[in-house]
N, C-alpha and C positions, 0 to 999 in steps of 0.2 A: 791862891788870896794876897792880896795887891793889898796893902797900910801904908799911905804915905807917900805913894811915888816907885813903892816897891816893891818885887814881886817875891814872895817863897812860896816856889815847890813842894810839893813833895814828894817824896825818892822818888828816883825813876826805877826800874832795874828792866830786863832785858827781855820784856814781853812786844810781841809783833799784834802791826793792826789784830791779826785775830784771835789774838791772844794767850798767844804761844811763845812759852820757852825758847828765847833763840839757838839753832843747832850751833856747834863746835863748843871751845875752850873759852879763854879770858878774852884775848882779844876780840871774836866775834862777839861776846856777852857788850861790853863796852862801846864796843859800833854801835850798838843797838841805845843801849845807855843813853848817847849820849846825838842818838838820833830821835828818846823819846823826851829828852828835856830838849831839845832846838826846836821839835814839834810845843812843848805845852808855853813854849815862851812866845813861838808863835802864837799862841791861842790869845798869850795875856797882854800883847801887843810888844815883843821886846826879840830882842837877841840874843846870840850868844855875844854879842860885845855889848855886852847892855849890863852882863854878870858882873858882882863885886864881888863874889863868896858863892864857896864848891865846897860839899862835904861828900865825901870817896868813902863809903865806907866797903870792905873788904873780907874778903875768909880768910884768905892768905899771900900774906906782907909783903912772902917770896915773889909775889905775882906782880909786882909794883912796876917793874922795870918794864913788863911790856905792858899792862895800863900804861902807865906816863907815856912812852912809846904814841897808845889811839889819841888820849886826852891830848897831848901835844899838837896834832896833826887837828885839832877842833879849836884849841886856842894857844896859836902861834907867835899873831904879834902881839893883842889883847891877855896872859896873865892877869885871873882873878886871884886872890888869895883862896887858900883850898885847904886844907886838913883833909889828914886818910886815916881811919879808924878803921884795925882790923878790929873783926868782930866772932862769935861765935858762929852765928846763923843768919840769913838772910832769908824774909819771907819766898819761900817758892825753891828754893837750898840753890838757890841763885848767888853767882857767882862775885858779885857788883850791884852797888844802889848807889845811885847819886841824888843827892840836891842839892838844888840852887838858889842863891837870893840875888835878881837885875831889877838896873834903873826898871823905869815903864813910864812915858815920852804921854 
């Protein structure tokens, strides 16, 4: 949804284009989520460089270092504000979900 030049994404989970949960652990799931985030941003006419805020929902805060390593590969120079919340359960029992707010030109 775009409001006043801001794109608000729905939470992205590690689904492939075939609508399957990506195989592997938290690193693989985080990569897939970030690829999905990039895809919805592109569709909205934006990009990772225009993200101003992310919210990361994870099932296990002990996995934060691995998540942060992958996240940093996508947000290296540009680092948007971020909240990270540990939750009891996520859709389809995935390990991670990320939503973003981004500028749209």
